[in-house]
ZADO-1210 file (C-alpha; in nm, 4 decimals, padded with zeros to 6 digits):
<atoms>
<atom x="-00.0058" y="00.0041" z="-00.0069" code="MET" pos="1"/>
<atom x="00.2799" y="00.2500" z="00.0879" code="ARG" pos="2"/>
<atom x="00.4686" y="00.1796" z="-00.2348" code="ARG" pos="3"/>
<atom x="00.1399" y="00.2287" z="-00.4375" code="SER" pos="4"/>
<atom x="00.0741" y="00.5487" z="-00.2674" code="LEU" pos="5"/>
<atom x="00.4363" y="00.6841" z="-00.3174" code="LEU" pos="6"/>
<atom x="00.4121" y="00.5816" z="-00.6851" code="PHE" pos="7"/>
<atom x="00.0818" y="00.7685" z="-00.7278" code="PHE" pos="8"/>
<atom x="00.2252" y="01.0925" z="-00.5807" code="ILE" pos="9"/>
<atom x="00.5375" y="01.0587" z="-00.8088" code="PHE" pos="10"/>
<atom x="00.3333" y="01.0012" z="-01.1057" code="ALA" pos="11"/>
<atom x="00.0982" y="01.2956" z="-01.0309" code="ILE" pos="12"/>
<atom x="00.4070" y="01.5253" z="-00.9797" code="SER" pos="13"/>
<atom x="00.5577" y="01.4094" z="-01.3224" code="CYS" pos="14"/>
<atom x="00.2739" y="01.5712" z="-01.5462" code="THR" pos="15"/>
<atom x="00.4337" y="01.9019" z="-01.5513" code="VAL" pos="16"/>
<atom x="00.6438" y="02.0338" z="-01.8312" code="PHE" pos="17"/>
<atom x="00.9603" y="02.2600" z="-01.8671" code="ALA" pos="18"/>
<atom x="00.9173" y="02.6045" z="-01.9661" code="GLN" pos="19"/>
<atom x="01.1463" y="02.8873" z="-02.0677" code="LYS" pos="20"/>
<atom x="01.2909" y="03.1187" z="-01.7926" code="VAL" pos="21"/>
<atom x="01.1955" y="03.4822" z="-01.8063" code="ASN" pos="22"/>
<atom x="01.4638" y="03.6882" z="-01.9856" code="ASP" pos="23"/>
<atom x="01.4573" y="03.9410" z="-01.7146" code="SER" pos="24"/>
<atom x="01.5974" y="03.6780" z="-01.4748" code="LEU" pos="25"/>
<atom x="01.9033" y="03.5706" z="-01.6858" code="LEU" pos="26"/>
<atom x="02.2682" y="03.6293" z="-01.5828" code="TYR" pos="27"/>
<atom x="02.2135" y="03.7676" z="-01.2416" code="LYS" pos="28"/>
<atom x="02.2220" y="03.6321" z="-00.8984" code="TRP" pos="29"/>
<atom x="01.8566" y="03.6509" z="-00.7476" code="ILE" pos="30"/>
<atom x="01.8486" y="03.6483" z="-00.3720" code="PRO" pos="31"/>
<atom x="01.5504" y="03.5857" z="-00.1472" code="LYS" pos="32"/>
<atom x="01.5233" y="03.5463" z="00.2236" code="GLY" pos="33"/>
<atom x="01.3431" y="03.6198" z="00.5429" code="ALA" pos="34"/>
<atom x="01.4212" y="03.5575" z="00.9112" code="ALA" pos="35"/>
<atom x="01.1804" y="03.5770" z="01.1962" code="GLY" pos="36"/>
<atom x="01.1274" y="03.5192" z="01.5725" code="ILE" pos="37"/>
<atom x="00.8166" y="03.3880" z="01.7436" code="ASN" pos="38"/>
<atom x="00.7602" y="03.4294" z="02.1133" code="VAL" pos="39"/>
<atom x="00.4900" y="03.3266" z="02.3588" code="SER" pos="40"/>
<atom x="00.5008" y="03.4004" z="02.7200" code="GLN" pos="41"/>
<atom x="00.2819" y="03.3906" z="03.0292" code="ILE" pos="42"/>
<atom x="00.3527" y="03.5009" z="03.3788" code="ALA" pos="43"/>
<atom x="00.1275" y="03.4177" z="03.6826" code="LEU" pos="44"/>
<atom x="00.1258" y="03.5438" z="04.0458" code="SER" pos="45"/>
<atom x="-00.1096" y="03.4113" z="04.3074" code="GLN" pos="46"/>
<atom x="-00.3280" y="03.2771" z="04.0206" code="TRP" pos="47"/>
<atom x="-00.6024" y="03.0768" z="04.1881" code="ALA" pos="48"/>
<atom x="-00.7063" y="02.8871" z="03.8771" code="GLN" pos="49"/>
<atom x="-00.3686" y="02.7220" z="03.8699" code="GLY" pos="50"/>
<atom x="-00.0922" y="02.7063" z="03.5991" code="GLY" pos="51"/>
<atom x="00.2626" y="02.7856" z="03.5831" code="ASP" pos="52"/>
<atom x="00.5024" y="03.0545" z="03.4163" code="ASN" pos="53"/>
<atom x="00.6024" y="02.9689" z="03.0597" code="ALA" pos="54"/>
<atom x="00.8092" y="03.1124" z="02.7758" code="ILE" pos="55"/>
<atom x="00.8696" y="02.9736" z="02.4174" code="THR" pos="56"/>
<atom x="01.0741" y="03.1311" z="02.1600" code="TRP" pos="57"/>
<atom x="01.1621" y="02.9952" z="01.7929" code="ILE" pos="58"/>
<atom x="01.3959" y="03.1588" z="01.5577" code="LEU" pos="59"/>
<atom x="01.3653" y="03.0718" z="01.1820" code="ASN" pos="60"/>
<atom x="01.5097" y="03.1742" z="00.8666" code="GLY" pos="61"/>
<atom x="01.5235" y="03.0789" z="00.5047" code="GLU" pos="62"/>
<atom x="01.7501" y="03.2183" z="00.2337" code="LEU" pos="63"/>
<atom x="01.7772" y="03.1384" z="-00.1294" code="GLY" pos="64"/>
<atom x="02.0317" y="03.2395" z="-00.4021" code="LEU" pos="65"/>
<atom x="01.9459" y="03.1507" z="-00.7547" code="ASN" pos="66"/>
<atom x="02.1270" y="03.2150" z="-01.0849" code="TYR" pos="67"/>
<atom x="01.9748" y="03.1548" z="-01.4525" code="TYR" pos="68"/>
<atom x="02.1278" y="03.1550" z="-01.7920" code="THR" pos="69"/>
<atom x="01.9869" y="03.0407" z="-02.1212" code="LYS" pos="70"/>
<atom x="02.1650" y="02.7124" z="-02.0804" code="THR" pos="71"/>
<atom x="02.1518" y="02.6315" z="-01.7151" code="TYR" pos="72"/>
<atom x="02.0213" y="02.7303" z="-01.3696" code="SER" pos="73"/>
<atom x="02.1745" y="02.7042" z="-01.0292" code="PHE" pos="74"/>
<atom x="01.9371" y="02.7106" z="-00.7309" code="LEU" pos="75"/>
<atom x="02.0411" y="02.7324" z="-00.3786" code="ASN" pos="76"/>
<atom x="01.8209" y="02.7151" z="-00.0627" code="ASN" pos="77"/>
<atom x="01.9042" y="02.7364" z="00.3067" code="PHE" pos="78"/>
<atom x="01.6726" y="02.6727" z="00.5930" code="LYS" pos="79"/>
<atom x="01.7300" y="02.6969" z="00.9819" code="LEU" pos="80"/>
<atom x="01.5045" y="02.6684" z="01.2668" code="ALA" pos="81"/>
<atom x="01.5936" y="02.6717" z="01.6507" code="TYR" pos="82"/>
<atom x="01.3770" y="02.7114" z="01.9412" code="GLY" pos="83"/>
<atom x="01.3476" y="02.6640" z="02.3261" code="ARG" pos="84"/>
<atom x="01.0584" y="02.6265" z="02.5782" code="THR" pos="85"/>
<atom x="01.0754" y="02.6952" z="02.9701" code="LYS" pos="86"/>
<atom x="00.7871" y="02.5866" z="03.1845" code="LEU" pos="87"/>
<atom x="00.7943" y="02.7013" z="03.5469" code="GLY" pos="88"/>
<atom x="01.1210" y="02.6244" z="03.7447" code="GLU" pos="89"/>
<atom x="01.2270" y="02.3518" z="03.4947" code="SER" pos="90"/>
<atom x="01.5201" y="02.3987" z="03.2575" code="ASP" pos="91"/>
<atom x="01.4695" y="02.5165" z="02.8978" code="TYR" pos="92"/>
<atom x="01.4012" y="02.2264" z="02.6451" code="ARG" pos="93"/>
<atom x="01.4623" y="02.2376" z="02.2788" code="THR" pos="94"/>
<atom x="01.1469" y="02.2352" z="02.0694" code="ASN" pos="95"/>
<atom x="01.2890" y="02.3050" z="01.7042" code="ASP" pos="96"/>
<atom x="01.6323" y="02.2128" z="01.5870" code="ASN" pos="97"/>
<atom x="01.6998" y="02.1808" z="01.2192" code="GLU" pos="98"/>
<atom x="01.9391" y="02.2981" z="00.9360" code="LEU" pos="99"/>
<atom x="01.8729" y="02.2153" z="00.5671" code="TYR" pos="100"/>
<atom x="02.0845" y="02.3274" z="00.2666" code="LEU" pos="101"/>
<atom x="01.9950" y="02.2218" z="-00.1022" code="GLU" pos="102"/>
<atom x="02.1894" y="02.2996" z="-00.4159" code="ASN" pos="103"/>
<atom x="02.0566" y="02.2174" z="-00.7550" code="VAL" pos="104"/>
<atom x="02.2154" y="02.2534" z="-01.0942" code="TYR" pos="105"/>
<atom x="02.0059" y="02.2027" z="-01.4005" code="SER" pos="106"/>
<atom x="02.1081" y="02.2109" z="-01.7642" code="TYR" pos="107"/>
<atom x="01.8523" y="02.3227" z="-02.0272" code="PHE" pos="108"/>
<atom x="01.8566" y="02.0858" z="-02.3404" code="VAL" pos="109"/>
<atom x="01.5250" y="02.1980" z="-02.4776" code="GLY" pos="110"/>
<atom x="01.3361" y="01.8846" z="-02.3649" code="TRP" pos="111"/>
<atom x="01.0290" y="01.8452" z="-02.1551" code="ALA" pos="112"/>
<atom x="01.2669" y="01.7208" z="-01.8898" code="ILE" pos="113"/>
<atom x="01.6179" y="01.8719" z="-01.7916" code="GLU" pos="114"/>
<atom x="01.9178" y="01.6787" z="-01.6620" code="PRO" pos="115"/>
<atom x="02.0337" y="01.7934" z="-01.3059" code="TYR" pos="116"/>
<atom x="02.2664" y="01.7300" z="-01.0371" code="VAL" pos="117"/>
<atom x="02.1934" y="01.8157" z="-00.6743" code="SER" pos="118"/>
<atom x="02.3477" y="01.8017" z="-00.3190" code="ASN" pos="119"/>
<atom x="02.1561" y="01.8347" z="00.0136" code="THR" pos="120"/>
<atom x="02.2737" y="01.8624" z="00.3654" code="ILE" pos="121"/>
<atom x="02.0649" y="01.7926" z="00.6835" code="ARG" pos="122"/>
<atom x="02.1682" y="01.8119" z="01.0442" code="THR" pos="123"/>
<atom x="02.0521" y="01.9298" z="01.3928" code="ALA" pos="124"/>
<atom x="02.1694" y="02.2859" z="01.4754" code="VAL" pos="125"/>
<atom x="02.2486" y="02.1797" z="01.8429" code="SER" pos="126"/>
<atom x="02.1997" y="01.9201" z="02.0914" code="THR" pos="127"/>
<atom x="01.8751" y="01.7184" z="02.0761" code="GLY" pos="128"/>
<atom x="01.7296" y="01.5200" z="02.3604" code="TYR" pos="129"/>
<atom x="01.4511" y="01.2629" z="02.4175" code="ASN" pos="130"/>
<atom x="01.2383" y="01.4223" z="02.6937" code="TYR" pos="131"/>
<atom x="01.0192" y="01.1202" z="02.7299" code="LYS" pos="132"/>
<atom x="01.2520" y="00.9499" z="02.9632" code="VAL" pos="133"/>
<atom x="01.4095" y="01.0405" z="03.2937" code="THR" pos="134"/>
<atom x="01.6810" y="01.1323" z="03.2945" code="PRO" pos="135"/>
<atom x="01.6845" y="01.3113" z="02.9669" code="PHE" pos="136"/>
<atom x="01.8922" y="01.1233" z="02.6808" code="VAL" pos="137"/>
<atom x="02.0897" y="01.3042" z="02.4237" code="LYS" pos="138"/>
<atom x="01.9923" y="01.1835" z="02.0829" code="THR" pos="139"/>
<atom x="02.1749" y="01.4157" z="01.8329" code="ALA" pos="140"/>
<atom x="02.4051" y="01.7111" z="01.7875" code="ASP" pos="141"/>
<atom x="02.5392" y="01.9406" z="01.5109" code="PHE" pos="142"/>
<atom x="02.6326" y="01.7000" z="01.2280" code="PHE" pos="143"/>
<atom x="02.5855" y="01.3962" z="01.4612" code="ASP" pos="144"/>
<atom x="02.4311" y="01.2576" z="01.2654" code="PRO" pos="145"/>
<atom x="02.4706" y="01.4617" z="00.9502" code="GLY" pos="146"/>
<atom x="02.3068" y="01.3571" z="00.6243" code="PHE" pos="147"/>
<atom x="02.4568" y="01.4519" z="00.2906" code="VAL" pos="148"/>
<atom x="02.2907" y="01.3315" z="-00.0333" code="THR" pos="149"/>
<atom x="02.4049" y="01.3684" z="-00.3910" code="GLN" pos="150"/>
<atom x="02.1793" y="01.2880" z="-00.6782" code="SER" pos="151"/>
<atom x="02.1683" y="01.3091" z="-01.0625" code="ALA" pos="152"/>
<atom x="01.8781" y="01.2523" z="-01.2937" code="GLY" pos="153"/>
<atom x="01.6140" y="01.4553" z="-01.4746" code="PHE" pos="154"/>
<atom x="01.3904" y="01.7495" z="-01.3429" code="ALA" pos="155"/>
<atom x="01.0459" y="01.8584" z="-01.4591" code="TYR" pos="156"/>
<atom x="00.9148" y="02.2289" z="-01.4128" code="THR" pos="157"/>
<atom x="00.5959" y="02.4180" z="-01.4713" code="ARG" pos="158"/>
<atom x="00.5715" y="02.7875" z="-01.4505" code="ASN" pos="159"/>
<atom x="00.8362" y="02.7869" z="-01.1753" code="LYS" pos="160"/>
<atom x="00.5382" y="02.6882" z="-00.9316" code="THR" pos="161"/>
<atom x="00.5944" y="02.3096" z="-00.9460" code="VAL" pos="162"/>
<atom x="00.9339" y="02.1464" z="-00.9759" code="THR" pos="163"/>
<atom x="00.9910" y="01.7731" z="-00.9405" code="THR" pos="164"/>
<atom x="01.3041" y="01.5713" z="-01.0020" code="ARG" pos="165"/>
<atom x="01.3932" y="01.2041" z="-00.9962" code="PHE" pos="166"/>
<atom x="01.7380" y="01.0420" z="-01.0155" code="GLY" pos="167"/>
<atom x="02.0076" y="00.8137" z="-00.8858" code="LEU" pos="168"/>
<atom x="02.1199" y="00.9001" z="-00.5344" code="ALA" pos="169"/>
<atom x="02.4169" y="00.8636" z="-00.3057" code="PHE" pos="170"/>
<atom x="02.3592" y="00.9239" z="00.0622" code="GLN" pos="171"/>
<atom x="02.6340" y="00.9548" z="00.3341" code="GLU" pos="172"/>
<atom x="02.5480" y="00.9508" z="00.7090" code="THR" pos="173"/>
<atom x="02.8211" y="01.0972" z="00.9483" code="PHE" pos="174"/>
<atom x="02.8106" y="01.0473" z="01.3233" code="THR" pos="175"/>
<atom x="03.0423" y="01.0773" z="01.6196" code="ASN" pos="176"/>
<atom x="02.9068" y="01.0003" z="01.9515" code="ARG" pos="177"/>
<atom x="02.5490" y="00.8788" z="01.8325" code="TYR" pos="178"/>
<atom x="02.6404" y="00.5886" z="01.6050" code="ARG" pos="179"/>
<atom x="02.3074" y="00.4070" z="01.6245" code="GLN" pos="180"/>
<atom x="02.2299" y="00.5976" z="01.3123" code="TYR" pos="181"/>
<atom x="02.5351" y="00.4440" z="01.1280" code="THR" pos="182"/>
<atom x="02.6085" y="00.1221" z="01.3007" code="ASP" pos="183"/>
<atom x="02.6149" y="-00.1945" z="01.0836" code="ASP" pos="184"/>
<atom x="02.4169" y="-00.4694" z="01.2512" code="ALA" pos="185"/>
<atom x="02.6330" y="-00.7220" z="01.0786" code="GLY" pos="186"/>
<atom x="02.9470" y="-00.6148" z="01.2645" code="THR" pos="187"/>
<atom x="02.9160" y="-00.6952" z="01.6164" code="MET" pos="188"/>
<atom x="03.2797" y="-00.5984" z="01.7290" code="ASP" pos="189"/>
<atom x="03.2570" y="-00.2287" z="01.6256" code="LYS" pos="190"/>
<atom x="03.0100" y="00.0639" z="01.5862" code="ALA" pos="191"/>
<atom x="03.0710" y="00.2428" z="01.2544" code="GLU" pos="192"/>
<atom x="03.0716" y="00.6141" z="01.2308" code="ALA" pos="193"/>
<atom x="02.9951" y="00.6451" z="00.8683" code="PHE" pos="194"/>
<atom x="02.7339" y="00.4838" z="00.6293" code="LYS" pos="195"/>
<atom x="02.7163" y="00.5089" z="00.2407" code="PHE" pos="196"/>
<atom x="02.3997" y="00.4174" z="00.0650" code="GLU" pos="197"/>
<atom x="02.2973" y="00.4215" z="-00.2885" code="THR" pos="198"/>
<atom x="01.9466" y="00.4297" z="-00.4231" code="GLY" pos="199"/>
<atom x="01.6853" y="00.6524" z="-00.5802" code="LEU" pos="200"/>
<atom x="01.5595" y="00.9902" z="-00.4829" code="GLU" pos="201"/>
<atom x="01.2344" y="01.1995" z="-00.5808" code="SER" pos="202"/>
<atom x="01.1934" y="01.5644" z="-00.4764" code="VAL" pos="203"/>
<atom x="00.8803" y="01.7579" z="-00.5474" code="THR" pos="204"/>
<atom x="00.8476" y="02.1361" z="-00.4610" code="ASP" pos="205"/>
<atom x="00.5386" y="02.3460" z="-00.4792" code="LEU" pos="206"/>
<atom x="00.5009" y="02.7186" z="-00.4281" code="GLU" pos="207"/>
<atom x="00.1746" y="02.8953" z="-00.4876" code="THR" pos="208"/>
<atom x="-00.0434" y="03.1870" z="-00.3675" code="ASP" pos="209"/>
<atom x="-00.3600" y="03.0777" z="-00.1886" code="LEU" pos="210"/>
<atom x="-00.5015" y="03.4299" z="-00.1831" code="GLY" pos="211"/>
<atom x="-00.3913" y="03.7892" z="-00.1163" code="GLU" pos="212"/>
<atom x="-00.0861" y="03.7990" z="00.1219" code="ASN" pos="213"/>
<atom x="-00.1190" y="03.4130" z="00.1604" code="MET" pos="214"/>
<atom x="00.1482" y="03.1610" z="00.0444" code="LEU" pos="215"/>
<atom x="00.1497" y="02.7830" z="00.0421" code="TYR" pos="216"/>
<atom x="00.4786" y="02.5941" z="00.0116" code="LYS" pos="217"/>
<atom x="00.5205" y="02.2215" z="00.0074" code="SER" pos="218"/>
<atom x="00.8300" y="01.9833" z="-00.0419" code="SER" pos="219"/>
<atom x="00.8077" y="01.6208" z="-00.0638" code="LEU" pos="220"/>
<atom x="01.1352" y="01.4141" z="-00.0773" code="ARG" pos="221"/>
<atom x="01.1412" y="01.0354" z="-00.1149" code="LEU" pos="222"/>
<atom x="01.4438" y="00.8142" z="-00.0861" code="PHE" pos="223"/>
<atom x="01.4902" y="00.4396" z="-00.1272" code="THR" pos="224"/>
<atom x="01.7851" y="00.2143" z="-00.1157" code="ARG" pos="225"/>
<atom x="01.8749" y="-00.0404" z="-00.3666" code="PHE" pos="226"/>
<atom x="01.9227" y="-00.3131" z="-00.1163" code="LYS" pos="227"/>
<atom x="01.5795" y="-00.2434" z="00.0291" code="ASN" pos="228"/>
<atom x="01.3520" y="-00.0980" z="-00.2326" code="LEU" pos="229"/>
<atom x="01.0285" y="-00.1657" z="-00.0377" code="ASP" pos="230"/>
<atom x="01.1380" y="00.0846" z="00.2365" code="VAL" pos="231"/>
<atom x="01.1176" y="00.4644" z="00.1549" code="TRP" pos="232"/>
<atom x="01.2463" y="00.7565" z="00.3514" code="ASP" pos="233"/>
<atom x="00.9604" y="01.0255" z="00.3454" code="VAL" pos="234"/>
<atom x="01.0011" y="01.3773" z="00.4216" code="ARG" pos="235"/>
<atom x="00.6915" y="01.6073" z="00.3603" code="TRP" pos="236"/>
<atom x="00.7280" y="01.9716" z="00.4726" code="ASP" pos="237"/>
<atom x="00.4133" y="02.2083" z="00.4382" code="ASN" pos="238"/>
<atom x="00.3974" y="02.5663" z="00.5232" code="THR" pos="239"/>
<atom x="00.1049" y="02.8034" z="00.4986" code="VAL" pos="240"/>
<atom x="00.2097" y="03.1686" z="00.5763" code="ALA" pos="241"/>
<atom x="-00.0123" y="03.4729" z="00.5927" code="ALA" pos="242"/>
<atom x="00.1362" y="03.8239" z="00.5878" code="GLN" pos="243"/>
<atom x="-00.0608" y="04.0438" z="00.8384" code="ILE" pos="244"/>
<atom x="00.1501" y="04.3594" z="00.7608" code="ASN" pos="245"/>
<atom x="00.5177" y="04.4501" z="00.6792" code="LYS" pos="246"/>
<atom x="00.6530" y="04.2843" z="00.9901" code="PHE" pos="247"/>
<atom x="00.4051" y="04.0294" z="01.1273" code="PHE" pos="248"/>
<atom x="00.3331" y="03.6876" z="00.9822" code="THR" pos="249"/>
<atom x="00.1085" y="03.3936" z="01.0852" code="VAL" pos="250"/>
<atom x="00.2584" y="03.0633" z="00.9823" code="LYS" pos="251"/>
<atom x="00.1346" y="02.7033" z="00.9913" code="LEU" pos="252"/>
<atom x="00.4005" y="02.4433" z="00.9374" code="ASN" pos="253"/>
<atom x="00.3428" y="02.0603" z="00.9401" code="VAL" pos="254"/>
<atom x="00.6369" y="01.8304" z="00.8876" code="LEU" pos="255"/>
<atom x="00.5809" y="01.4548" z="00.8291" code="THR" pos="256"/>
<atom x="00.8870" y="01.2499" z="00.8479" code="LEU" pos="257"/>
<atom x="00.9489" y="00.8618" z="00.8136" code="TYR" pos="258"/>
<atom x="01.3034" y="00.7404" z="00.8346" code="GLU" pos="259"/>
<atom x="01.3405" y="00.3910" z="00.9548" code="LYS" pos="260"/>
<atom x="01.7044" y="00.4655" z="01.0757" code="ALA" pos="261"/>
<atom x="01.5802" y="00.7361" z="01.2956" code="LEU" pos="262"/>
<atom x="01.2495" y="00.5816" z="01.4244" code="SER" pos="263"/>
<atom x="01.0277" y="00.2832" z="01.3254" code="PRO" pos="264"/>
<atom x="00.7232" y="00.5146" z="01.3520" code="LYS" pos="265"/>
<atom x="00.6047" y="00.7946" z="01.1512" code="THR" pos="266"/>
<atom x="00.7038" y="01.1358" z="01.2959" code="GLN" pos="267"/>
<atom x="00.4970" y="01.4443" z="01.2882" code="LEU" pos="268"/>
<atom x="00.5640" y="01.8074" z="01.3859" code="LYS" pos="269"/>
<atom x="00.2930" y="02.0844" z="01.3807" code="GLU" pos="270"/>
<atom x="00.3630" y="02.4412" z="01.4569" code="MET" pos="271"/>
<atom x="00.1170" y="02.7412" z="01.4574" code="LEU" pos="272"/>
<atom x="00.3219" y="03.0631" z="01.4911" code="LEU" pos="273"/>
<atom x="00.2513" y="03.4306" z="01.5157" code="LEU" pos="274"/>
<atom x="00.5651" y="03.6509" z="01.5174" code="GLY" pos="275"/>
<atom x="00.7926" y="03.9043" z="01.3682" code="PHE" pos="276"/>
<atom x="00.9302" y="03.8489" z="01.0310" code="THR" pos="277"/>
<atom x="01.1735" y="04.0704" z="00.8252" code="TYR" pos="278"/>
<atom x="01.2220" y="04.0102" z="00.4546" code="THR" pos="279"/>
<atom x="01.5848" y="04.0774" z="00.3359" code="PHE" pos="280"/>
<atom x="01.5075" y="04.0395" z="-00.0393" code="PHE" pos="281"/>
</atoms>
């Protein structure tokens, strides 16, 4: 059932066709980027109905730098999010912790599909913990694990709104202390700090306006290994952002993640944020 659903999603995404880049965008670096901070706070004193003091803050930013010519495009996207929560007298806890970098080079050959090569890097920004157990257990740190993926194949685009690509992929996983992500179960005498995998990768990106001052962005990444083609890693990142005025934005983000090396269960993160946002470009 899972393989059928993934194939259906990929088949739908591949119905788009390549179109020529607007001449006004050629031969220049085109930056885009925004950063924001979201804070919620409550302070209580002699409050008879109960409760406790609390503060939550999340920093997030997304930067892009693209370059187009008549023969190729070079697209770069960087995303960072980090946040902390404090409830009462307890210590601060991490509630968001991610760094994501993507680089894609596409060559225009005049076909409905364009050959491409890409590189992506994924890691935590800082130390991550499992707060479900006592005492808390550290589970990740900066580039521990770190995931680096290179792929090459063919890309489809439509009006710069939908882009989908599919190709051969190589994925490297780096660890230092948290070697459960790279350990080979077949070697009992050591815990490896590096894992190399080959397989197939599909990435589909969508960006469209839902209305005045409202934007929807979605990114679906699928990865499977040749040695285990019936198991797919799934990362589906969806964001709806509504601009209230020049500086304030309401944002709903839902991230669905299934990656067996990280957890045997599907992971889900949902955030509804109201905060200050500054657009650089």
